[in-house]
N, C-alpha and C positions, 0 to 999 in steps of 0.2 A: 396627588389626585385624591379628591374627596371619596370617602367610602360610600356615603349617601348624599345625594344632591336632589333637592326639590326646586323646580323651576316654574315660577308663576302658578303654584298649586292653588286650585280653587275648588270649593265644595259648596254647592247650593242645595237647599232643601225647599223646593217651591220658590217662594219669594225671599227666603232667608238666605243670606250669604254667610255661611258659618266660618269659612276660611277664604280669604280674599287675596289671590295672587301673591302667595308667600314664597319667597326665595330663601333657601336654607341649605347649608352644607355642613357636614361633620367629617373631620379628618380621622384616619385610622389611629387608634390608641387614645382618643380624646374622651373625656367625660364632659358632656354638655348638658345644660339644663334648659328647660322650656318653662317659663313662668308667665303668670298673668291672672287677672281676676277670674272668678267662676264665669263660664259662658264665653270665654275669650276665643275658644276654638282649639284648645290644646289637645284634648282627647280626640276630637274629629281629625286633627292632623295626624295623630298616632294611628287612627283607624284607616286612614288612607295609605300610610306607609306599610301597614300590615295586611292590606287587602280586604279589610272588612267593608270599607267604602271604596267605590271607584270614583276618582276625582271627576268633577264636571269638566275641568280643563286643567292644563298644565302637564308637567312631566315629572316622573320620579326615576332616578338612575341610581342603581346600587351596584357597587363593585364593577363599574363599567358597563352594566347591562340596563337596558330600559325595562322597568318593572311596572309601569303605570297600569293599573287595573288587573294585575296578576292576582290569582287566588291565594288565600293564606297558605295552603299546603305547599305551593311552589315557592313562596317566599321563605317558608321555614327551611325547605331544602337548600335554597340559595344561601341561607345563613342569617336570617332575621328572626329573633325571638322576642317575646314580650311577656310582661305580667300586667295585671289589671288592678284598677283602684279598688274594686270589690273582689275579694279573694275568690277564685274559681277553681277550687280543688274538687276531686272526686271524693266526697266526704266519707263514704262508706268503704272506700278502697284503702288498702294499707299505704303507709308512707312510701315503701319501696315501689308498689304498683303505680303510684302517681308519678314517680320519677321515670319508670319504665315507659309510661305513656308518652312522656316527652322524648324518649329515646327512639320511638317508633319510626320517625322520619329517616333515621340512619340505618335501619335494618334492611337487609337485602332479601329476606325471606318473602316469597310470594305465596299465593293461595295454595298451590300444589305442595310447596315445602311445608306449609302449616299442616296440611292433611296427612302427608306421607312421612314427614319428620325424618329426613335423612340425617346422618351424623353431623353434617355441616350446620343444620338448623339448631341442634342441641348445643353445638359449640358457640354459635352466634348468640343464643339466648344466655348462655353462661357468661359470655364476655359482656353482654349488655347489663346483666345483673352485677357483675364485678364493677363496671364503670358507675352504675347507679349507686352502689354502696360507697364508692370513693367520693361521689358528689355529696352524699349525705354527711360524710366526714368533713368535706371541704366547707360546707355551709354551716357546720357546727351542730347539726342534729345528732350525728353519731349513728353508726349502724345498729346500735342497740334499740333504736326506735323504728327500725325498718318494718317490722310486722305490726306496729300499732296503727289503728285506724286514724286517718288524717283528721277527722272531726274531734278526736280526743287531744290533739295538740293544743298548746297555748296559742294565743293569737299571734304573738311574735314568731313562734315556731312555724305557724302556718304560712306566714309571709316568707320565711326562709325556704320552706318546702316548695312554694310556688316558684321562687327563683331557681331552686335546684332543678325543678321540672323544665324550666326554660333553658337552663344551661345544658340539660341532657341532649338537646338537639345540636349541640356543638356550634353555636352561632358565631358570627363575626361581629354582629351588632345586637346589643341587648337593650330593649326599651322597657323602662320601668315607669309605670303610671302610679304616682303617689305612693312610693314604696314605704314611707314612714307613717302613712295615715293610720291613726288609732294606736300608735306606739307610745310608750312612756319615754321619758328622756334617756334613760339608760339603754333601752332597746334602740332608740333612734341613733344614739352615739355608736352603738355596736354595728348597726347596719351601715352607717356612714363609713366606718373603717372597712367593713366587708366589701363595699362597692369599690373602694380603692384596691382591695385584694383581687377582685374580679378583673379589674383593668390590668394590674401589675403582674399577677401570677398566671392568668389565663390569656393575657394579651388581647382582651376584648375592647371594643368601643362601646361606650355606654351613653345613652340618651335618656334623661329622666324628666318627667313632669313632677314638680314638687312645690308645695306651698310653704314649707318651713325654710325661711330665708337664711337661718343659721346653717342649715344643711347645704343649701344652694351655694351660698357664698364661700363655704368652707371646702366644698368638694369639686366645684366646677372649674374647668379650664376656660369655658366659654358659656355665656348666658344669652338666651334669646327671649324677648318679651313680646307677648301678644296682647292685643286689646281689640274687642269687637271684630275678631277674625283676621286682623292685620298684624303684621310684625312692626312694632314701633321702635324697637331698639335691639342692639346686639353688640356684644363685646366681652371684655374681661369682666369678672365680678366687680372689680373696683370701678371700672368705667360705667357699668350699668347702674351700680348703686348711686352714682353721682349724677346720672342723667335726669334732667328736670322732667322730661316726659314720663319717665318710669316712676319718679317720685309722685307725680301728679296722678298717674293712672293706677298705681299699684302699691308701691312701697309706703307712701304716705298713709294710705288707707290701712295697711297692715299695722303700722305703728300706732294709729289711732285706736285700733281694736285690740292691741296687745295688752 
């Protein structure tokens, strides 16, 4: 059974059809990529999955549950996490505090617990900090950077911190929007290896939007291609690379501008 399934998913903004009756499914443990020219509807598709937009029509099913139109906080609790193309960290908070924000959805402490602070609250907070520090080690930042302000990190490190914050919610599905944007070749290669580690060691399912075709073809089990809001092709990296519609719509243009 698919972990996430989109059925005839559509998003209209007035007269503009940003996503047009897209069917999509991703199996547990898969790394899948969503590609296409700018304006193809990829990020809008992500925004519907994560509850930022409510689809005009169609259905979303996650882990056997209907989630169409569910708010972001509920989707986080169910096990969906994401990063954004433009890094969205709390720049004046510490590295550790940023990860703890991501951990919030898994805490059981309510308002009364926060005010009166029984021993169980202190224990839960200590456990959350321990897991956050472990995540910092896992993503390669190291606990020695825990108290550093997020804005003082190098660009590539900020990308890793954003992923650590997403992982802190213990998701089943991780959505990465342009994770290698702005990275140099060495950082890109490192992040590609890291995404494999996320899938293999944390047993997560990963869906990414990515423009770097070397990354897409090297990391993906399955590739879906969008153009003008519609899905025009889907399959293995080898099959998609050879698809005449994809070459015409996207890959050929990429090669011309390379």
